[in-house]
C-alpha positions in Angstrom: -6.8 20.0 -72.7 -7.6 18.8 -69.3 -6.8 15.1 -68.3 -9.5 12.7 -69.3 -9.6 10.8 -66.0 -11.9 8.1 -67.3 -9.4 7.1 -69.9 -6.6 6.9 -67.3 -8.9 4.5 -65.3 -9.7 2.4 -68.5 -6.0 2.1 -69.0 -5.6 0.7 -65.5 -8.3 -1.9 -66.2 -6.6 -2.8 -69.5 -3.3 -3.3 -67.8 -4.9 -5.8 -65.3 -6.6 -7.6 -68.2 -3.0 -8.4 -69.5 -1.9 -9.4 -65.9 -4.8 -11.9 -65.6 -4.2 -13.1 -69.1 -0.7 -14.3 -68.3 -1.8 -15.6 -64.8 -4.9 -17.5 -65.9 -3.4 -20.9 -66.5 -1.9 -20.9 -63.0 -5.1 -20.1 -61.1 -6.7 -23.2 -59.6 -10.3 -24.0 -60.1 -11.0 -21.3 -62.6 -14.4 -21.7 -64.2 -14.2 -22.4 -67.9 -16.2 -19.2 -68.9 -14.0 -17.1 -66.8 -10.9 -18.7 -68.2 -12.1 -18.1 -71.7 -12.7 -14.5 -70.9 -9.3 -14.0 -69.4 -7.7 -15.8 -72.5 -8.8 -12.7 -74.5 -6.8 -10.3 -72.1 -4.1 -9.9 -74.8 -6.6 -7.7 -76.7 -6.0 -4.9 -74.1 -2.9 -4.2 -76.0 -5.0 -3.0 -79.0 -6.8 -0.6 -76.7 -3.5 0.7 -75.5 -2.3 1.4 -79.1 -5.5 3.3 -79.8 -5.4 5.2 -76.6 -1.7 6.2 -77.1 -2.4 7.7 -80.5 -5.4 9.5 -79.1 -3.8 11.2 -76.2 -0.5 12.0 -78.0 -2.3 13.7 -80.9 -4.4 15.7 -78.5 -1.3 16.9 -76.6 1.1 17.4 -79.5 -0.6 17.8 -82.8 -0.5 21.6 -83.0 3.2 21.9 -81.9 5.2 18.9 -82.7 6.5 20.4 -85.9 8.5 22.8 -84.0 9.3 20.6 -81.1 10.1 17.2 -82.6 13.2 16.7 -80.5 11.3 17.7 -77.4 8.6 15.2 -78.2 11.0 12.4 -78.8 12.9 13.2 -75.5 9.7 13.1 -73.5 8.6 9.9 -75.1 11.9 8.2 -74.4 11.9 9.5 -70.9 8.5 8.0 -70.5 9.1 4.4 -71.6 12.9 3.6 -71.5 14.0 4.0 -67.8 11.4 1.4 -66.6 12.0 -0.9 -69.5 15.8 -0.7 -68.7 15.1 -1.5 -65.0 12.9 -4.5 -65.9 15.5 -5.7 -68.4 18.0 -5.5 -65.6 15.7 -7.7 -63.4 15.4 -10.2 -66.4 19.2 -10.3 -66.6 19.4 -11.2 -62.9 16.9 -14.0 -63.4 18.8 -15.3 -66.4 22.0 -15.3 -64.5 20.4 -17.0 -61.5 18.9 -19.7 -63.7 22.2 -20.3 -65.5 24.0 -20.6 -62.2 21.4 -23.0 -61.0 22.1 -25.2 -64.0 18.7 -24.6 -65.6 19.2 -21.8 -68.2 16.1 -20.4 -69.7 15.8 -20.1 -73.5 13.5 -17.1 -73.0 16.6 -15.2 -72.2 18.8 -15.4 -75.4 21.9 -13.3 -74.7 22.5 -12.7 -78.4 19.3 -10.7 -78.6 20.0 -8.5 -75.5 21.3 -5.5 -77.5 18.0 -5.4 -79.5 16.1 -5.4 -76.3 18.3 -2.6 -74.8 17.6 -0.4 -77.8 13.8 -1.4 -77.9 14.0 -2.5 -81.5 13.2 -6.1 -80.9 9.8 -5.8 -82.6 11.2 -4.1 -85.7 11.5 -7.5 -87.7 14.7 -8.3 -85.8 13.6 -11.3 -83.8 11.5 -14.4 -84.3 9.9 -14.8 -80.9 9.1 -13.0 -77.7 12.0 -13.1 -75.3 13.3 -11.5 -72.1 10.3 -9.4 -70.9 7.5 -10.5 -73.3 5.1 -7.5 -72.8 8.0 -5.1 -73.9 7.3 -6.1 -77.5 4.4 -3.5 -77.5 6.7 -0.8 -76.1 9.2 -1.5 -79.0 6.3 -1.0 -81.4 5.2 2.1 -79.7 8.7 3.5 -80.0 8.4 3.2 -83.8 5.0 4.9 -83.7 6.5 7.8 -81.7 9.4 8.2 -84.3 6.9 8.4 -87.1 4.3 10.6 -85.4 6.0 14.0 -86.4 5.9 12.8 -90.0 2.2 11.9 -89.7 1.5 15.4 -88.4 3.4 17.1 -91.2 1.7 14.9 -93.8 -2.0 15.3 -92.7 -4.1 17.6 -90.5 -7.1 15.7 -89.4 -8.8 18.9 -88.3 -9.2 19.9 -91.9 -11.2 16.7 -92.8 -14.9 16.4 -92.6 -16.4 14.0 -90.0 -17.4 11.6 -92.8 -13.9 11.6 -94.2 -12.4 11.0 -90.8 -14.6 8.0 -90.1 -13.8 6.6 -93.6 -10.1 7.1 -93.0 -10.3 5.3 -89.7 -12.2 2.5 -91.3 -9.7 2.2 -94.2 -6.8 2.1 -91.8 -8.4 -0.6 -89.7 -9.1 -2.6 -92.7 -5.4 -3.1 -93.3 -5.4 -5.5 -90.3 -7.7 -8.2 -91.7 -6.2 -7.8 -95.2 -2.6 -8.3 -93.8 -3.3 -10.8 -91.0 -6.3 -12.7 -92.4 -9.6 -13.2 -90.6 -8.1 -14.7 -87.4 -6.8 -13.5 -84.1 -5.0 -10.3 -83.3 -2.5 -12.1 -81.2 -1.3 -14.3 -84.1 2.4 -14.2 -85.0 3.3 -11.1 -82.9 6.8 -10.8 -84.2 5.5 -10.6 -87.7 2.5 -8.5 -87.3 2.8 -6.7 -83.9 4.4 -3.6 -85.4 1.8 -3.3 -88.1 -0.9 -3.8 -85.5 0.5 -0.9 -83.4 1.1 1.6 -86.2 -2.4 1.1 -87.7 -4.1 1.4 -84.3 -1.9 4.3 -83.2 -2.7 6.2 -86.4 -6.4 5.4 -85.9 -6.2 6.8 -82.4 -5.1 10.2 -83.8 -8.2 10.2 -86.0 -10.4 9.5 -82.9 -8.8 12.5 -81.2 -9.8 14.8 -84.1 -13.4 13.3 -83.9 -13.4 13.9 -80.1 -12.6 17.6 -80.6 -15.8 18.0 -82.6 -17.7 16.9 -79.5 -21.0 15.1 -79.8 -22.5 12.5 -77.4 -21.3 9.0 -76.4 -24.4 7.2 -77.5 -23.7 6.5 -81.1 -20.0 5.3 -80.6 -21.1 3.3 -77.6 -23.9 1.5 -79.5 -21.3 0.7 -82.3 -18.9 -0.6 -79.7 -21.4 -2.8 -78.1 -22.5 -4.2 -81.5 -19.0 -4.9 -82.7 -17.6 -6.3 -79.5 -20.7 -8.6 -79.2 -20.2 -10.0 -82.7 -16.6 -10.7 -81.5 -17.8 -12.7 -78.5 -20.1 -14.5 -80.9 -17.2 -15.6 -83.1 -16.6 -12.8 -85.6 -12.9 -12.4 -86.6 -11.0 -10.4 -84.2 -8.9 -8.6 -86.8 -12.1 -7.5 -88.4 -14.2 -6.2 -85.5 -12.1 -5.7 -82.3 -10.0 -2.8 -83.3 -13.1 -1.0 -84.7 -15.0 -1.9 -81.5 -12.3 -0.6 -79.2 -12.0 2.6 -81.3 -15.7 3.2 -80.9 -15.5 2.4 -77.2 -12.5 4.8 -76.8 -14.4 7.6 -78.4 -17.4 6.9 -76.3 -15.4 6.9 -73.1 -13.7 10.1 -74.0 -17.1 11.8 -74.6 -18.6 10.5 -71.4 -18.1 11.3 -67.8 -17.7 7.6 -66.7 -17.6 8.5 -63.0 -16.6 5.0 -62.0 -13.5 5.0 -64.3 -12.6 8.5 -63.2 -12.8 7.8 -59.4 -9.6 7.6 -57.4 -9.2 3.8 -57.3 -9.2 3.2 -60.9 -7.4 6.4 -61.7 -4.6 5.3 -59.4 -4.5 1.9 -61.2 -4.3 3.9 -64.5 -1.4 6.1 -63.2 0.8 3.1 -62.2 -0.4 1.0 -65.2 2.8 1.2 -67.2 4.7 -0.2 -64.2 2.1 -2.8 -63.8 2.3 -3.9 -67.5 6.1 -4.0 -67.6 6.7 -5.6 -64.3 4.0 -8.3 -63.9 5.4 -10.8 -66.4 8.9 -11.0 -64.8 7.5 -10.9 -61.2 5.4 -13.9 -62.0 8.4 -15.7 -63.6 10.3 -15.0 -60.5 7.5 -16.3 -58.2 7.2 -19.5 -60.2 10.8 -20.4 -59.5 9.8 -20.9 -55.9 6.8 -23.0 -56.8 6.3 -26.7 -58.0 4.9 -27.1 -61.5 1.1 -26.8 -62.0 -1.5 -24.5 -60.5 -0.5 -22.2 -57.8 -2.2 -22.2 -54.4 -4.9 -19.4 -54.0 -2.8 -17.8 -51.3 0.2 -17.5 -53.7 -2.0 -15.9 -56.4 -3.4 -13.4 -53.9 0.2 -12.5 -52.6 1.4 -12.2 -56.3 -1.5 -9.8 -57.1 -0.6 -7.7 -54.1 3.1 -7.8 -55.0 2.2 -6.5 -58.5 0.2 -3.6 -57.0 3.0 -2.7 -54.6 5.8 -3.0 -57.1 3.8 -0.9 -59.5 3.3 1.9 -57.0 6.9 1.9 -56.0 8.3 1.8 -59.5 6.0 4.6 -60.6 6.9 6.8 -57.7 10.4 5.8 -57.1 11.6 5.3 -60.7 9.3 6.4 -63.4 8.6 9.9 -62.2 12.1 10.7 -61.0 13.6 9.4 -64.2 11.3 11.4 -66.4 12.0 14.5 -64.5 15.8 14.0 -64.8 15.8 13.1 -68.5 13.4 15.7 -69.5 15.7 18.3 -67.9 18.7 17.3 -70.1 19.7 19.5 -73.0 18.5 18.5 -76.4 18.7 19.9 -80.0 16.9 23.3 -80.2 15.2 24.5 -83.3 13.9 27.7 -81.6 13.0 29.1 -78.2 9.5 27.7 -78.3 11.0 24.2 -78.3 12.1 24.7 -74.7 8.5 25.2 -73.4 7.7 22.6 -71.0 4.6 20.4 -71.5 1.7 21.8 -69.3 1.1 19.8 -66.2 -2.4 18.7 -67.3 -1.1 17.4 -70.7 1.7 15.6 -68.9 -0.8 13.7 -66.8 -2.7 12.9 -69.8 0.3 11.2 -71.4 1.2 9.0 -68.3 
């Protein structure tokens, strides 16, 4: 399976939607419609969950049964080193604030072990702390641990197209039933894990649909319809995950040259570093600023800082750490479990 570059580009845009979501209240003179649009940036996380299930199923569905430990090793090597680095940066911020006499309640020391182990989203905390965006990484870790079980229990390739669509619809219906007809960002510590597991599993179904080929027109029309209803006031829990699912399938089936081009593809490659670093970087920048909206020059400098930091973290930390950790010994079931992930599949999963 060759890399779907348009999905990598879409991931880059989604990461920046989250950046602007956290930044919006500090941008001076932001027009109200723009502010309202940026206020929905948290929904990009739902696209991430769907995309994660999609690409992981494509790369691993036919061999994870014999390479479960290898799968878990590669997933931990992918997410944990950068998370640990950013948590270390958060600890430095917490210490600096404490020494300054202004300790921040966003850094509760008693919860630190939960964040180190990436289990803070498993019903163990009551609020987002330390590095807020890492909640979704904690939820994804649970999805990774359960993925081999999903593959053992069901083979989507054996299902008819109609049955796959029905299964995806049934899965996504869990969200409004559990969360009510409201927003997807409601009570993250309570519903975030469910949100991830449902959408990740739906992404695996989308991957099976993608392998059956077809055009992008039908899913694109469905995506436009559902996301338009969301903009008109339809409940997010009811229409946004389904709209994003249809959009993901449409993008996978399309060429989407603009998304596949090098600028957006580059943003996609460094998107994990962007996602995990931007929140704490802005927190550090704000320590140097007076309360209220930030000057435009500061906003511009911060955005450039995020870009630079993302590139350096990706090249200088993420990739070397993945190579080192993936070279470590792990429990072996058979010789096939030592086979390295092909380069094109490895790019697909970054």
